C-alpha positions in Angstrom: 29.5 -5.4 -13.8 32.6 -7.4 -14.5 33.0 -10.3 -12.1 36.6 -11.4 -11.5 37.1 -15.2 -10.8 40.3 -16.9 -9.9 41.4 -17.2 -13.5 40.8 -13.5 -13.9 42.8 -12.7 -10.8 45.7 -14.9 -12.0 45.7 -13.2 -15.3 45.6 -9.7 -13.7 48.6 -10.7 -11.5 50.5 -11.9 -14.6 49.7 -8.7 -16.4 50.9 -6.6 -13.4 54.1 -8.6 -13.1 54.8 -8.2 -16.8 54.2 -4.5 -16.8 55.7 -3.5 -13.4 53.4 -0.7 -12.4 52.9 0.1 -16.1 55.6 2.8 -16.5 54.8 4.7 -19.7 58.3 5.9 -20.1 59.8 2.5 -19.6 57.4 1.1 -22.2 58.4 3.7 -24.7 62.1 3.5 -24.0 64.4 1.6 -26.4 65.4 -1.8 -25.1 69.0 -2.3 -23.9 70.8 -5.1 -22.2 70.1 -5.4 -18.5 73.8 -4.9 -17.7 73.9 -1.6 -19.5 70.8 -0.2 -17.8 71.3 1.1 -14.2 68.6 0.2 -11.7 66.2 3.0 -11.2 64.7 3.3 -7.7 60.9 3.4 -7.6 59.8 6.8 -6.2 56.2 6.0 -5.7 55.2 6.8 -2.1 52.5 4.2 -2.1 54.6 1.4 -3.7 57.2 1.9 -1.1 55.0 1.7 2.0 54.0 -1.8 0.9 57.5 -2.8 1.8 57.7 -0.7 4.9 59.8 2.0 3.3 59.3 5.8 3.4 60.1 7.6 0.2 58.7 11.1 0.4 59.9 12.9 -2.7 56.5 12.8 -4.4 54.4 13.8 -1.3 56.4 16.2 0.9 56.4 19.1 0.4 53.2 19.5 -1.5 54.3 20.0 -5.1 53.9 23.4 -6.8 55.3 23.0 -10.3 53.5 25.7 -12.3 55.6 28.7 -13.3 54.2 32.2 -13.1 53.7 32.1 -16.9 51.8 28.8 -16.7 49.6 30.1 -13.9 48.9 33.1 -15.9 48.0 31.0 -19.0 45.6 28.7 -17.2 44.2 31.7 -15.2 43.4 33.4 -18.5 41.4 30.3 -19.6 39.3 29.9 -16.4 36.9 32.8 -17.0 36.2 31.9 -20.7 35.8 28.3 -19.7 33.4 29.2 -16.9 31.4 31.5 -19.2 31.1 28.8 -21.8 29.5 26.4 -19.2 27.2 29.1 -17.8 26.3 31.1 -20.9 26.5 28.6 -23.8 26.2 25.0 -22.6 22.8 23.8 -21.2 23.4 20.5 -19.3 19.7 19.9 -18.6 18.8 20.3 -22.3 21.8 18.0 -23.3 20.5 15.4 -20.9 16.9 15.7 -22.0 17.8 15.4 -25.7 20.5 12.9 -25.2 22.8 14.9 -27.5 24.9 18.1 -27.3 23.8 20.9 -29.6 26.2 21.2 -32.6 26.5 25.0 -31.9 27.6 24.2 -28.3 30.3 21.8 -29.5 31.4 24.3 -32.2 31.9 26.9 -29.4 33.9 24.5 -27.4 36.2 23.8 -30.4 36.6 27.5 -31.0 37.5 28.0 -27.3 40.3 25.4 -27.7 38.7 23.1 -25.2 39.2 20.0 -27.4 43.0 20.4 -27.7 44.0 21.5 -24.2 47.1 19.3 -23.9 48.1 19.3 -27.6 51.4 21.2 -28.0 50.9 24.7 -29.5 53.0 23.8 -32.6 50.2 21.4 -33.5 47.4 23.9 -32.9 46.5 23.1 -29.3 46.7 25.1 -26.1 49.9 23.3 -25.0 48.8 22.9 -21.3 50.4 20.5 -18.9 48.5 18.0 -16.7 48.0 20.4 -13.8 46.6 23.1 -16.0 44.3 20.5 -17.7 43.2 19.4 -14.3 42.2 22.9 -13.3 39.9 23.2 -16.3 38.6 19.7 -15.6 37.2 21.0 -12.3 35.1 23.5 -14.2 33.8 20.8 -16.5 32.9 18.5 -13.5 31.1 21.3 -11.8 28.7 21.9 -14.7 28.2 19.0 -17.1 29.7 15.5 -16.8 27.9 14.4 -20.0 29.8 16.9 -22.0 32.8 16.2 -19.9 32.8 12.6 -21.2 32.8 13.9 -24.8 35.7 16.1 -24.0 37.6 13.5 -21.9 37.1 10.6 -24.3 38.5 12.8 -27.1 41.7 13.9 -25.4 42.3 12.0 -22.1 42.2 8.7 -24.0 41.1 9.2 -27.6 44.2 10.8 -29.0 46.4 10.4 -25.9 48.1 7.4 -27.5 49.4 9.7 -30.3 50.8 12.1 -27.8 52.5 9.3 -25.8 53.6 6.9 -28.6 53.1 8.7 -31.9 56.0 9.1 -34.3 56.8 12.6 -35.5 54.9 11.9 -38.7 51.9 10.6 -36.9 51.8 13.6 -34.6 52.2 16.0 -37.5 49.4 14.3 -39.4 46.8 13.8 -36.7 47.3 16.3 -33.8 46.3 19.4 -35.7 43.1 17.7 -36.8 42.1 16.6 -33.3 43.2 19.8 -31.7 41.5 22.4 -33.8 39.9 21.0 -36.9 36.8 19.5 -35.3 38.0 15.9 -35.8 36.8 13.8 -32.9 38.9 11.0 -31.5 37.9 7.8 -29.6 39.5 5.0 -27.7 38.3 1.6 -28.9 39.3 -1.2 -26.6 36.2 -2.8 -25.0 34.5 -5.8 -26.7 31.6 -8.0 -25.7 34.0 -10.6 -24.4 36.6 -8.1 -23.2 36.0 -5.7 -20.4 38.5 -5.4 -17.6 40.5 -8.2 -19.1 41.9 -6.3 -22.1 44.1 -9.1 -23.2 41.1 -11.2 -24.2 40.0 -9.1 -27.2 39.0 -10.8 -30.4 39.3 -8.0 -32.9 42.0 -9.1 -35.3 44.3 -7.4 -37.8 46.1 -9.5 -40.4 49.3 -8.1 -42.1 49.3 -8.2 -45.8 51.9 -10.4 -47.6 53.9 -7.4 -48.8 53.9 -6.0 -45.2 52.5 -2.6 -46.3 49.2 -2.7 -44.4 46.9 -4.6 -42.0 43.3 -5.8 -42.6 41.2 -5.2 -39.5 38.0 -7.0 -38.7 35.8 -7.1 -35.5 33.8 -4.9 -33.3 33.9 -2.8 -30.2 31.2 -1.9 -27.7 30.4 1.1 -25.5 32.8 3.4 -27.3 32.5 7.0 -26.1 32.5 9.3 -29.1 32.0 6.1 -31.2 29.5 7.7 -33.5 31.4 11.0 -33.8 35.0 10.0 -34.1 36.9 10.1 -37.4 40.2 9.1 -35.7 40.2 6.1 -33.4 42.9 4.3 -31.3 42.0 0.7 -31.9 43.4 -2.4 -30.3 43.4 -5.8 -32.1 45.1 -9.1 -32.0 48.0 -9.6 -34.4 50.2 -12.6 -35.1 53.7 -12.0 -33.9 56.8 -14.2 -34.5 59.3 -14.7 -31.7 62.6 -13.7 -33.1 64.5 -16.2 -31.0 62.3 -19.3 -31.2 60.3 -18.6 -34.4 57.1 -19.4 -32.4 53.9 -17.6 -33.6 51.8 -16.1 -31.0 48.9 -13.6 -30.9 49.6 -10.3 -29.3 47.7 -7.0 -29.1 48.8 -4.2 -31.4 47.5 -0.6 -31.2 46.5 1.2 -34.4 45.4 4.7 -35.5 42.3 4.1 -37.6 40.6 6.7 -39.7 36.9 6.4 -40.5 37.9 7.5 -44.0 39.8 4.2 -44.5 36.5 2.6 -45.3 34.8 -0.3 -43.6 34.4 1.6 -40.3 30.7 2.0 -39.2 28.9 2.6 -35.9 25.6 1.6 -34.4 22.9 3.9 -32.9 23.7 5.7 -29.7 23.2 3.6 -26.6 20.4 4.4 -24.2 22.1 5.0 -20.8 21.3 5.7 -17.2 23.4 8.8 -17.2 25.9 10.9 -19.2 23.1 10.7 -21.8 24.5 13.7 -23.8 27.7 11.8 -24.6 27.8 9.7 -27.7 28.2 5.9 -26.9 28.0 3.4 -29.7 29.2 0.1 -31.0 31.9 0.4 -33.7 32.3 -2.2 -36.5 35.4 -2.9 -38.6 35.0 -4.8 -41.8 38.1 -5.4 -43.9 39.5 -2.0 -42.9 42.9 -1.4 -44.6 45.3 0.2 -42.2 48.7 1.4 -43.5 51.7 -0.1 -41.7 52.7 3.4 -40.7 49.5 3.7 -38.6 50.8 1.1 -36.0 50.9 3.0 -32.7 54.0 2.1 -30.7 55.5 -1.3 -31.6 53.7 -4.3 -33.0 52.6 -6.7 -30.2 52.9 -4.0 -27.6 49.3 -2.8 -27.7 48.5 -3.9 -24.2 51.2 -1.7 -22.8 50.0 1.1 -25.0 46.4 0.7 -23.7 47.2 0.6 -20.0 49.6 3.5 -20.2 47.0 5.6 -22.0 44.5 4.8 -19.3 47.0 5.4 -16.5 48.1 8.7 -18.0 44.6 9.9 -18.4 43.0 8.6 -15.2 44.3 11.4 -13.0 41.9 13.8 -14.7 38.9 12.0 -13.2 39.9 13.0 -9.6 40.1 16.7 -10.7 36.8 16.5 -12.6 34.9 14.9 -9.7 36.4 17.3 -7.2 34.7 20.0 -9.2 31.4 18.0 -9.2 31.6 17.6 -5.4 32.2 21.3 -4.9 29.1 22.1 -6.9 27.0 19.6 -4.9 28.3 21.2 -1.6 27.4 24.6 -2.9 23.8 23.6 -3.8 23.4 21.8 -0.4 24.8 24.8 1.5 22.6 27.3 -0.2 19.6 25.2 0.7 20.7 24.8 4.3 21.3 28.5 4.7 17.7 29.3 3.6 15.5 26.3 4.5 13.5 26.8 7.8 12.1 23.9 9.7 10.9 23.8 13.3 11.3 27.5 13.6 15.0 27.7 12.6 17.2 27.3 9.6 18.4 23.8 9.1 22.0 24.9 9.0 21.8 25.0 12.8 21.0 21.3 13.1 24.0 19.1 14.1 23.1 16.4 11.5 23.2 18.9 8.7 26.4 20.4 9.9 27.9 16.9 10.1 26.8 16.0 6.6 28.3 19.2 5.0 31.5 18.8 7.0 32.0 15.2 5.9 31.2 16.1 2.3 33.9 18.9 2.4 36.4 16.5 4.0 36.0 14.1 1.1 36.1 16.9 -1.5 39.3 18.3 0.0 41.0 14.9 0.0 39.9 14.2 -3.6 41.2 17.5 -4.8 44.5 17.2 -2.8 45.2 13.8 -4.4 44.4 14.9 -7.9 46.7 17.9 -7.9 49.5 16.1 -6.1 49.4 13.5 -8.9 49.1 15.9 -11.8 52.1 17.9 -10.5 54.2 14.8 -9.9 53.4 13.9 -13.6 54.4 17.4 -14.7 57.7 16.9 -12.7 58.4 14.0 -15.1 57.7 11.3 -12.4 57.6 7.8 -13.9 56.0 6.2 -10.8 52.4 7.4 -10.3 50.3 4.5 -11.5 49.3 3.2 -8.0 48.4 6.8 -7.0 46.2 7.4 -10.1 44.3 4.1 -9.5 43.8 5.2 -5.9 42.6 8.6 -7.0 40.1 7.1 -9.4 38.6 4.8 -6.8 38.5 7.5 -4.1 37.1 10.3 -6.3 34.4 8.2 -7.9 33.1 6.7 -4.6 33.4 10.0 -2.7 31.6 12.0 -5.4 28.7 9.5 -5.4 28.4 9.8 -1.6 28.7 13.6 -1.6 25.9 13.9 -4.3 23.7 11.5 -2.4 24.1 13.5 0.8 23.4 16.7 -1.0 20.1 15.2 -2.3 19.3 14.2 1.3 19.9 17.7 2.6 17.5 19.1 0.0 15.0 16.4 0.9 12.1 16.1 -1.5 13.5 19.0 -3.6 16.7 17.1 -4.1 14.6 14.3 -5.8 13.2 16.8 -8.3 14.8 17.7 -11.6 15.0 21.4 -11.1 18.1 21.5 -8.7 20.0 19.2 -11.1 21.3 16.8 -8.5 19.3 13.8 -9.8 21.1 14.3 -13.2 24.4 14.6 -11.5 23.8 11.3 -9.6 22.8 9.5 -12.7 25.9 10.8 -14.5 28.2 9.9 -11.6 27.3 6.2 -11.5 29.5 5.3 -14.5 32.6 6.6 -13.0 33.0 3.6 -10.7 32.8 1.4 -13.7 34.8 2.8 -16.7 38.5 3.3 -17.1 38.9 0.2 -14.9 36.2 -0.9 -12.5 36.9 0.0 -8.9 36.9 -3.7 -8.0 39.7 -4.5 -10.5 41.6 -1.3 -9.6 41.6 -2.3 -5.9 43.1 -5.6 -6.9 45.6 -3.7 -9.1 46.6 -1.5 -6.1 47.1 -4.4 -3.7 48.7 -6.8 -6.1 51.1 -4.2 -7.6 52.2 -3.2 -4.1 52.6 -6.7 -2.9 54.6 -7.6 -5.9 56.9 -4.7 -5.2 57.2 -5.8 -1.5 57.7 -9.4 -2.5 60.6 -8.5 -4.7 62.2 -6.6 -1.9 61.8 -9.5 0.5 63.5 -11.7 -2.2 66.4 -9.1 -2.2 66.7 -9.5 1.6 66.7 -13.3 1.3 69.4 -13.2 -1.3 71.4 -10.9 1.0 71.3 -13.5 3.7 72.9 -16.0 1.3 76.1 -13.9 1.3 75.8 -11.9 4.6 79.4 -10.8 4.6 78.9 -8.7 1.5 75.5 -7.3 2.5 75.9 -6.5 6.1 74.8 -2.9 5.7 71.6 -3.8 3.9 70.8 -6.6 6.3 71.4 -4.4 9.4 69.3 -1.5 8.0 66.3 -3.8 7.3 66.6 -5.7 10.6 66.9 -2.5 12.6 63.9 -1.0 10.9 61.8 -4.0 11.5 62.9 -4.5 15.1 62.4 -0.8 16.0 58.9 -0.7 14.4 57.8 -3.9 16.1 58.7 -2.8 19.6 57.8 0.9 19.2 61.3 2.3 19.5 61.3 4.1 16.2 59.2 3.6 13.1 58.0 6.2 10.6 58.3 9.8 11.7 56.4 12.4 9.6 56.8 15.3 12.1 59.5 17.1 10.1 57.2 17.3 7.1 54.1 19.0 8.6 53.4 22.2 10.5 53.3 22.0 14.3 49.5 22.0 14.4 49.5 18.7 12.5 52.2 16.8 14.3 49.8 14.8 16.4 47.7 13.9 13.4 50.8 13.0 11.4 51.6 10.4 14.1 48.2 8.8 13.3 49.3 8.4 9.7 52.8 7.2 10.7 51.3 4.5 12.9 49.1 3.4 9.9 52.1 3.3 7.6 54.2 1.1 9.9 51.2 -1.2 10.5 50.6 -1.3 6.8 54.1 -2.4 6.0 54.1 -5.1 8.7 50.7 -6.4 7.6 51.7 -6.6 4.0 54.8 -8.6 4.9 52.7 -10.9 7.2 50.1 -11.7 4.6 52.7 -12.3 2.0 54.5 -14.7 4.2 51.3 -16.4 5.2 49.8 -16.8 1.7 52.9 -16.6 -0.5 51.9 -16.9 -4.2 48.3 -17.9 -3.2 47.7 -14.3 -2.2 46.3 -13.8 -5.6 43.3 -15.9 -4.6 42.6 -14.0 -1.4 40.5 -11.2 -2.8 39.0 -10.2 0.6 42.5 -9.8 2.1 43.6 -7.8 -1.0 40.5 -5.5 -0.7 41.3 -4.7 2.9 44.9 -3.9 2.0 43.7 -1.7 -0.9 41.2 0.2 1.3 43.9 0.8 3.9 46.3 2.1 1.2 43.6 4.5 -0.2 43.0 6.0 3.2 46.7 6.4 3.9 47.2 8.3 0.6 44.3 10.5 1.5 45.9 11.3 4.8 49.3 12.0 3.3 47.9 14.2 0.5 45.9 16.4 2.9 48.7 16.6 5.6 51.0 17.8 2.9 48.6 20.3 1.2 47.3 21.9 4.4 50.9 22.2 5.8 51.7 24.2 2.7 48.6 26.3 3.1 49.7 27.1 6.7 53.3 27.8 5.8 52.1 30.3 3.1 49.6 31.8 5.4 46.8 31.3 2.9 43.3 32.7 3.8 42.0 29.1 3.8 44.8 27.7 6.0 42.8 27.3 9.2 39.9 25.6 7.3 42.3 23.3 5.5 44.0 22.3 8.8 40.6 21.4 10.3 39.7 19.3 7.3 43.0 17.5 7.5 42.7 16.9 11.3 39.2 15.4 10.9 40.2 13.2 8.0 43.3 11.9 9.9 41.2 10.9 12.9 38.6 9.1 10.8 40.9 7.6 8.2 43.4 6.2 10.6 40.7 4.4 12.5 39.5 2.8 9.3 43.0 1.8 8.3 43.6 0.0 11.5 40.4 -1.9 11.2 41.1 -2.9 7.6 44.6 -4.1 8.5 43.3 -6.1 11.5 40.7 -7.7 9.2 43.4 -8.5 6.5 45.5 -10.4 8.9 42.9 -12.0 11.1 41.7 -15.6 11.1 38.2 -14.3 11.3 38.4 -13.2 7.7 38.8 -16.8 6.5 35.7 -17.8 8.4 33.9 -14.9 6.8 35.2 -15.9 3.4 33.8 -19.5 3.8 30.4 -18.1 4.6 30.4 -15.6 1.8 31.4 -18.4 -0.7 28.6 -20.7 0.6 26.0 -17.9 0.3 27.2 -16.9 -3.2 27.3 -20.5 -4.4 23.7 -21.1 -3.3 22.6 -17.9 -5.1 24.4 -18.9 -8.3 22.9 -22.4 -8.2 19.4 -20.9 -7.8 20.1 -18.2 -10.3 19.0 -15.6 -7.8 17.8 -15.5 -4.2 16.7 -18.9 -3.0 14.3 -17.2 -0.6 11.4 -17.5 -3.0 9.0 -19.4 -0.7 6.9 -17.9 2.2 7.7 -19.6 5.5 
């Protein structure tokens, strides 16, 4: 597991500041002078609550972007996709053999499953993010190992070509990766480069005539590494500053074909889970890459990498919501039939509590995932905090739900036959890859704090010339004063159905407290906040629970307004979540701003230092 020290934290903050929430469209847009470019307001709900501001466009009402034709298109794929996973694919056999049968993969290609989001003119299904997410749920419910093969191929493998590819690059590569059984992979991680992507050592040197690059180095833990014939590869390149003439190494992204020569891969890794997916080292020895295979701009590879990950990360929430549904189904079936002490165990309060809590987590995960996908389909540019939150929440909730399902089954859950032990092994990787949850928590907190800090600077500048900024100053002062004395503050009542107004108040209180706490810790620690990881973790945890509340309040209100058959159930799930999550938020925010946390930090540091010095637990002697 990647361990982030102070240097790593500072580097992460620097990267966050440089990339300002990693807007994919901003990175791809042509550069213009600042005076010519109007300021665009950040529409991210989560970014704005860090500064105590309520921007509801992305969350209320719950988005519903699919046209009737798009709903019909994805609806027509659901049954074939479902039948593929029930009639063709065998997840237990895939796991046992640590490989997916070639016939199974061929059937998936023929179904169009490997080119879901590739535009139809390039041979793909042309689906948007929300349609893709719906299919991801089916994948997650049946086989996460095969899901990694599919996801590594299209969520990140060739996603860079979709986002940054030139017309020529798209025309050349997208038909291959969509329907011609050409696998793609995303090659970023190296032995010395995990969460810190800027520290990669793989190097590409431009030829004297400028027609190609020569690539050397290696990558580790590459999903589809042994299968892929097209790889998105990131390497250091020497760049010259046009103004100063200074030479500096910067990461550049490349489209690399195995057919270029010099590309080899090691044997498949032996893994705890997702065994059916192909994971290998990939080696590059004097690989000649044509200049036209630079992806994006030279020296802008880091932005390309993070935008690919941010753009593809939303699918994890949808996939794992499907996994959680399946775990709940297995556990419910067992509880409905298992008899102990003369009655079915479904009558036991403990079992009821477990299944209810599992369903609450699944509902929140699903609500987040489809809120984000539909925001993306609405051409939102500000969703990167939300996708990070969704990834953290879904990976941790899915683990908990699977664990509880095993507990409900008891000894049977520990056996291979029900399949839950395989699901649990497969799930463990999701808290690690595409950004470890520890690093993503720091990303959430630091990105939000940076946004809030910039806003406070704006307020400070306004006070230098109050006569010209009275409106802005009065608005901010009024908002802060009313919140602090309970005279106003956030009001969500107009966004939810009457049955949820009291629960929306819980969320509103949390949002107000969150904004005040963020401001307080920023004032307290200033730039040293980057070293306060315990504070940042509490802020991130509070943010995650707030987004879960908002997503479910919005979705269940929509269900009630449309009088859906599931409306009452959705309202109950939301009410329970609001009660539980609001309590957690308040506790996290109290911890974040309390002096007790600093005392706790000193003790934690002392304990950890002793463990590091002893290279393990010092309690090796019997007293």
